[in-house]
N, C-alpha and C positions, 0 to 999 in steps of 0.2 A: 504494500500500500504506500503510495507516494504522498506528497503534500496535497492537501485538499484546499481549494479556494472557494468552495461553496458548502452549504449545509448538506448533511446526509444523515439518514436515520438507519441504524442497524438494530434489528430485532433479534435477540438471542432465542434459540430453541429452549424448551423447558429444561433440558439437561445438556450442559455443554462444558467442556474444559478447554480453556485457552491458555496457551503458553506462547509468548512472543517476545520481540525486542522492540523497544521504543527508542528511536534514534533522535539525536539532535537534528535540527533541520538539514544540516550538511553531513550528518553522520553516516548516511547510507552510501554516499558517493564512493568511498574507497572499496566498497564490496560489490559494486555493479559495473558492468562494462557497457554502460549506455548513459546518455544524458538524462538527468533527473526529470527533465520536462516530459520524457516519454512515460513516466509513472504518475504525473500530476493528475489528480482527480480520478485515479483508477485503482481498482482492486485487481490484481493479476495473480495467476497461479505461480508458485515458486519456479516451476519449470520454464516459465516464460523468461525468467531472469537468469536462473542457474539451470542449465539444461540437464535433464536426467538426474535430478537431485531428490525429488519428492519421494520416490520409492525407496531410495537408500536411507533417507531420514526416517521414514515410517518403519522400515525394517529394523533400524537400530533402536527406535523408541518402543515399538510394540504397543499393545493395548493396556498393559498394566504398569508401565513405567511411572515413577513418581515425577512430580513437577521438577524436582532437583535434577533427576537423571535426564529428563527431557531437555532442560536448559543446558545441561552439559553437552548433549548431542548437538543442539543448535549452536552453542558456542564453538564447538570443534568445526562445524561447517563454516561458520563465519571466519574463523582463523584460517581455514584453508582457502577462503576466497579473498582474503585481504591483499590488496595490491602491494607489490614490493616497494614501489615508489609512489609518492603522492602525485595525484593528477595535477596538471597545469592549472594554476589558479585556486587550488583548494586552500592553500595557506592564506591567501587574501580573503577568501570567503570566511574561513574560520576566525580570523582576526577581527574583521568588521562585524561578523555575526555575533561574536561575543560582546562587542561594544554595544550592539543593539540590544542584546540580552540584558546586560548589566544596567543599561539606561532605560530599560522597559520601552524601547522603541522611540525614545525622546530625541536622540541625536539625528539631525537632518541628514538624509542620505548624501546630499551634496557635500556636507562637511566630512563625512566618512571617506568619500572618494578623494577629496582634496588632501586629507591627512594621509591617505595611502599613496598619494602621488599618481592616481589613475583618473581617467575620465569617468563620468557617471555612466556612460554607455558601456564602457568596459566592465565596470563593477556589476551592472545589471546583467550583462552577458554571462559573467562567471557565476553569478547567483543562480541564474536560470539553468546553467549547466550542472551545478553541484547541488542545488536545493530544489529547483523546479519552478521557483517563482522569483520575482525581483526583490531587492532589499527593501523596497518600499512596502511590499506586501508582508515581508517578515516583520518589519517595524510595526505594522498594523496589528499583527497577531500578538506580538509582545505587549503592545500598549493595551489591547483589549484583555489579554490574560491578566495583566496587573489589576485591572478593574474587576473582572469577574471573580478573581480569587479573594478580593477584599470584601465581597458581599457576605454578610452574615444573615442568612435567611431567618434566623430565630429572633432577630431584632429589627426595629424600624430601620429602613434604609434611606439615607439622604443621597438620592441619586445625583443631584447637582454637585454636591461636595465630592462624591466619589469620582464623578466624571472629570471635575477640575483637577483632582489629584493625579488622575491617570493621563492628563494632558489634553483633554477635550475642552476646548474653550467656546465651542459653538454647540448649542443644545440640539439644533436640527442635525448637525453632523453626527453627534453622539447617538441620537435616536436611530439614524440610518445605519450607522455601524453596528449598533446593538442588534437591530433586526437582521442585518446582513449575516452576522455571525451566528445568531441563535434562532432566527425565525420568529422571534417573539418581541413584543415591546418589553421594556423593563418591568412594568407592572405585571404583565402576563408571565414573564420569566420568574419573578419572585413568587407568584402564586403557585407556579408549577414546582419550584424548589420546596415550598412549604408542604405541598400535597404529596410530593414524592422525594423525601429526604434521602440523601446519599448515605451509604454505609459509612461508619466511622473509619477514618483513615483513607477514604477514597477521594480523589485519585491518589495512588500510593506515592507519586512523585510530587505531589502538591501543585500540580499544574499541567498544562498541555505540553510543556517542554521538559524532558528528563534532566536530572542533575548530572554533572560530569562524573 
């Protein structure tokens, strides 16, 4: 699954066991031999990326393997796929991407490009190759993530204050962004969170982006 630029709904079967890897936005790049844009907004079988790998992974895991054993098999597969040398431009994407992460998307992309000594077009091209989207889109994700993680559904929510803290200075822009990311207005989203509270500790990495 690549980076998604639009909402999607995934409904789990009654009984399901999921084991997977959650990458940084640029984290999948060293393991796939294709531009990340080819996986944007797509769910694809593993064999479409790593040929003839699904059966081998399934045979090693079996039906009764523990989550720990399954993760070990997946980790071994990833290590075998890791590129020996970083792809061109990946270091630039990692550096600027981390700055976007630590600033919660607040640093202007133009300033990032200037600090890195490259043009905005070059930076956007490298991001699309290694992440699948432009740095501006990544900044939007980090900014919205900061806001949504600060929502405490058990208490009254001061949306204007949260929006301002997250860097939204235009209420109409904030409302559009909120609906674009969630499919709901802030009021609808809060009602949904209160009606269907998440399990304690979920998401396990405290947000849409995994920790290093």
